[in-house]
C-alpha positions in Angstrom: 114.7 64.0 91.6 112.0 66.6 91.9 108.4 65.5 92.1 107.3 68.1 89.6 108.6 70.8 87.3 106.7 74.1 86.5 105.9 74.9 82.9 104.5 78.3 82.1 101.5 78.1 79.7 102.3 81.7 78.5 105.9 80.9 77.8 105.2 77.4 76.4 102.5 78.4 73.9 102.5 82.2 73.4 106.0 83.5 73.7 108.0 84.6 70.7 110.4 81.7 71.4 107.7 79.0 71.2 105.8 80.2 68.2 108.7 79.3 65.8 109.0 75.7 67.0 107.6 72.7 65.2 105.7 70.0 67.1 108.8 67.8 67.6 110.8 70.8 68.9 108.1 71.8 71.3 107.8 68.2 72.6 111.6 67.9 73.2 111.7 71.3 74.9 108.9 70.3 77.2 110.6 67.0 77.9 113.9 68.8 78.9 111.9 71.2 81.1 110.3 68.3 82.9 112.8 65.5 82.4 113.7 63.1 85.2 117.4 64.1 84.4 116.7 67.8 85.2 117.8 69.7 88.3 117.2 73.0 90.0 119.3 75.1 87.6 118.2 73.8 84.2 121.7 72.5 83.3 122.3 68.8 83.8 123.7 65.6 82.5 121.5 63.4 80.4 121.8 60.0 78.7 120.7 60.2 75.1 119.6 56.6 74.8 117.4 56.9 77.9 116.0 60.2 76.9 115.1 58.9 73.5 113.3 55.9 75.0 111.4 58.2 77.5 110.4 60.5 74.7 109.6 57.7 72.2 112.0 58.9 69.5 115.0 57.3 67.9 118.4 58.6 69.0 119.0 60.0 65.5 115.7 61.9 65.5 116.3 63.2 69.0 119.8 64.4 68.1 118.4 66.2 65.0 115.7 67.9 67.0 118.1 69.0 69.7 120.4 70.4 67.1 117.5 72.5 65.7 116.7 73.7 69.2 120.3 74.7 69.7 120.3 76.7 66.5 117.2 78.5 67.7 118.8 79.3 71.1 116.5 77.1 73.2 119.2 74.6 74.4 122.9 74.2 74.4 124.7 70.8 74.5 128.3 70.2 75.5 129.4 66.6 76.0 126.8 64.9 78.1 125.5 68.2 79.6 122.4 70.0 78.3 121.6 73.6 79.2 117.9 74.5 78.8 118.3 78.2 78.1 114.6 78.9 78.7 114.6 77.3 82.2 114.1 80.5 84.1 111.4 81.7 81.8 109.4 78.8 83.4 111.0 78.5 86.9 111.0 81.2 89.6 114.6 82.3 90.1 113.9 83.7 93.5 113.0 80.2 94.8 116.1 78.7 93.2 118.8 81.0 94.5 117.6 81.5 98.1 116.9 79.1 101.0 117.5 75.4 101.0 117.1 75.1 97.2 120.1 77.4 96.8 122.4 74.9 98.5 121.4 72.1 96.0 121.6 74.6 93.1 125.1 75.6 94.3 126.3 72.0 94.2 124.8 71.5 90.8 126.4 74.6 89.4 129.8 73.6 90.8 129.6 70.4 88.8 129.3 72.2 85.5 132.3 72.5 83.1 133.6 76.1 82.9 132.5 76.6 79.3 128.9 75.6 79.8 128.9 77.3 83.3 129.6 80.7 81.6 126.8 80.0 79.1 124.4 79.0 81.9 125.2 82.4 83.5 124.3 84.2 80.2 121.1 82.2 79.9 120.1 83.2 83.5 120.6 86.9 82.8 118.8 86.6 79.4 115.8 85.1 81.3 115.7 88.0 83.7 117.6 86.8 86.7 119.2 89.9 88.4 122.9 90.2 87.9 123.5 90.8 91.6 121.7 87.6 92.4 123.9 85.6 89.9 127.0 87.4 91.2 126.2 86.5 94.8 125.3 83.0 93.9 128.5 82.4 91.9 130.7 84.3 94.4 132.2 86.5 91.8 131.1 89.6 89.8 129.7 89.2 86.3 131.8 90.2 83.4 130.7 92.3 80.4 128.5 92.0 78.5 126.4 90.3 81.2 126.5 93.4 83.3 124.2 95.2 80.9 121.3 93.5 82.6 121.0 94.2 86.3 117.3 93.7 87.0 115.3 90.5 86.8 111.6 89.9 87.0 109.8 89.3 90.2 107.5 86.8 88.4 109.6 85.9 85.4 107.7 82.8 84.3 104.6 84.8 83.3 106.0 87.5 81.1 108.8 88.4 78.8 111.8 90.3 80.3 111.4 94.0 80.2 114.3 96.6 79.9 115.3 98.6 82.9 114.3 102.2 82.0 116.8 103.5 84.6 119.7 101.5 83.3 121.8 102.3 80.3 122.1 99.2 78.2 125.0 98.6 75.9 124.0 96.9 72.7 126.7 94.7 71.1 127.2 95.2 67.4 126.4 92.3 65.2 129.8 92.7 63.6 132.9 91.3 65.3 135.3 93.9 66.6 139.0 93.8 67.1 140.5 97.0 68.6 139.0 100.0 66.9 138.0 98.2 63.7 134.8 96.4 62.9 134.6 93.6 60.3 132.2 91.1 58.9 133.2 87.5 58.9 133.1 85.6 55.6 131.2 82.3 56.3 130.4 79.3 54.1 126.7 78.8 53.4 126.6 76.1 56.0 127.8 78.6 58.6 125.4 81.4 57.9 122.5 80.0 60.1 125.0 80.1 63.0 126.4 83.6 62.3 125.0 85.1 65.4 126.6 82.5 67.6 129.9 82.6 65.8 130.2 86.4 65.8 129.1 86.8 69.4 131.8 84.3 70.4 134.6 86.2 68.5 134.0 89.7 69.8 137.3 91.4 70.7 139.5 89.0 68.7 141.6 90.3 65.9 139.9 90.1 62.5 142.4 87.7 60.9 142.3 85.4 64.0 138.5 85.6 64.2 138.3 84.7 60.5 140.6 81.7 61.1 138.4 80.4 63.9 135.3 81.0 61.9 136.9 79.0 59.0 137.5 76.1 61.5 133.9 76.2 62.6 132.5 76.2 59.1 135.0 73.5 58.0 134.0 71.3 60.9 130.3 71.9 60.2 130.8 71.0 56.5 132.9 67.9 57.5 130.1 66.8 59.9 127.5 67.3 57.2 129.5 65.1 54.8 130.0 62.4 57.5 133.8 63.1 57.8 133.5 63.9 61.5 130.9 63.5 64.3 128.0 66.0 64.4 128.5 69.1 66.5 125.6 69.1 68.9 126.6 72.0 71.1 127.8 75.0 69.1 127.1 77.4 72.0 129.6 75.5 74.1 131.9 74.1 71.3 132.8 77.5 69.8 133.7 79.2 73.1 135.9 76.1 73.9 137.5 76.6 70.5 138.1 80.3 71.3 139.6 79.3 74.7 142.0 76.9 73.0 143.1 79.7 70.6 143.7 82.1 73.5 145.7 79.5 75.4 147.8 78.8 72.3 146.7 75.2 71.9 144.5 75.9 68.9 145.5 73.6 66.0 143.2 74.2 62.9 142.1 71.0 61.2 139.4 72.0 58.8 139.9 75.8 58.6 143.0 76.0 56.3 141.1 74.2 53.4 138.1 76.6 53.9 140.5 79.6 53.8 142.0 78.3 50.6 138.6 77.8 49.0 137.5 81.2 50.2 140.6 82.9 48.7 140.2 81.0 45.5 136.5 82.0 45.4 137.4 85.7 46.0 140.1 85.6 43.4 137.8 84.1 40.8 135.1 86.5 41.8 137.5 89.4 41.3 138.5 88.1 37.9 134.9 87.8 36.9 134.2 91.3 38.1 137.2 92.7 36.2 136.1 90.8 33.0 132.5 92.1 33.4 133.9 95.7 33.8 136.1 95.3 30.7 133.1 93.9 28.7 130.9 96.8 29.9 133.6 99.3 29.0 134.1 97.8 25.6 130.3 97.8 25.0 130.2 101.5 26.0 133.1 102.3 23.6 131.4 100.6 20.8 128.1 102.3 21.6 129.8 105.7 21.6 131.6 104.9 18.4 128.4 103.9 16.7 126.8 107.1 17.9 129.7 109.2 16.5 129.5 107.3 13.2 125.7 107.9 13.0 126.2 111.6 13.7 128.8 111.7 10.9 126.6 110.1 8.4 123.7 112.4 9.2 126.0 115.4 8.8 127.4 114.5 5.4 126.1 116.0 2.2 124.7 113.6 -0.5 128.0 114.0 -2.4 130.2 113.2 0.6 127.9 110.3 1.5 128.5 108.6 -1.9 132.2 109.4 -1.5 132.2 107.7 1.9 130.6 104.6 0.4 133.2 104.4 -2.4 135.9 104.8 0.2 134.9 101.8 2.3 134.0 99.5 -0.6 137.6 98.1 -0.9 137.5 97.2 2.9 134.5 94.9 2.4 136.0 91.5 1.8 132.6 89.8 1.2 130.9 91.4 -1.9 127.5 90.1 -0.8 127.6 92.5 2.1 128.0 95.6 0.0 124.3 96.1 -1.0 123.2 96.0 2.7 126.0 98.3 3.8 125.3 100.8 1.0 121.6 100.9 1.8 122.2 101.5 5.5 124.7 104.4 4.7 122.2 106.0 2.3 119.6 105.9 5.1 122.3 107.5 7.2 122.4 104.5 9.6 125.2 102.4 10.8 124.7 98.8 9.7 124.8 95.9 12.1 127.5 93.2 12.2 130.7 93.3 10.3 129.5 96.1 8.0 128.9 98.3 11.1 132.5 97.7 12.2 133.8 98.8 8.8 131.7 101.9 8.8 132.6 102.9 12.4 136.3 102.4 11.6 136.1 104.6 8.5 134.1 107.2 10.3 136.9 107.9 12.8 139.1 109.3 10.0 136.2 111.3 8.5 135.3 112.7 11.9 138.8 114.0 12.4 138.7 116.1 9.2 135.1 116.4 8.0 135.0 116.1 4.2 138.4 114.6 3.9 138.8 111.3 2.1 140.2 108.4 4.0 
């Protein structure tokens, strides 16, 4: 156990990451940065019950706070491991990966599960640790997209990472991509706050397969929200593990098929509603055009033909009490509203074909 852990005032209180945290989230992040469980690399096992007691929170409140920190990209939880993604914004990487500390750091990194180890590498690069340092420390070259950052900060716990002006950086599209095609995943509302995590984990996977995995993620989140399964505390680690199981052929969807069925049903209903709205709009437009044509006809008729027109439609009016209002409207050369208007419009079609002719 280290005697002390550094915390950068600039990063803790003035960085863009810290300004969006509520007091409980700040408190838990500071605890994780200085926890007795912590190690040299910022990724370590911790016991929830003990951590809650040390913080002075209930286990439920601590779980909820960690979940929010995970959604904001501050931490990642997988099993009993927690990764503090902001670790090297506070700690000097050059004192971790060299000298005697590097030996301890190497042992600690070797104990990490593969899925969280890869996320730890990403977090290091995001915090400004040079890619060549990570590569040398890990004993293997970094894989894309981590290679897009190859320069760290000499004093990276006092300032935000700055881009390398001499290095061409590849920016990953927010859309998933499979082959040459880009597509946008359809997510349940409960999955939308996690879209960035989901999409970044599915880059390079065929669109249909990526949607199936996204359905499983959304279904699991919804099931956890309704108490049908345990809460997912480590999406940053859980989703990549799900992707790995898909790639290895061991992926067996549990919650996704129902989500897919609901999505298809929703899309089908939405298409039916859209078609119905189009038909209604088209019918309204036809009626509008027909009324305009009938009005134009009435305004073009002579007084004699206007009275002839009235006499021609009188037999079509089944309710005698409507006749006075229809007659008055026609004499004003206006199409009446309601049923009378429908009668006038229908009769006008015959008159408009042969002006002056009697229907």
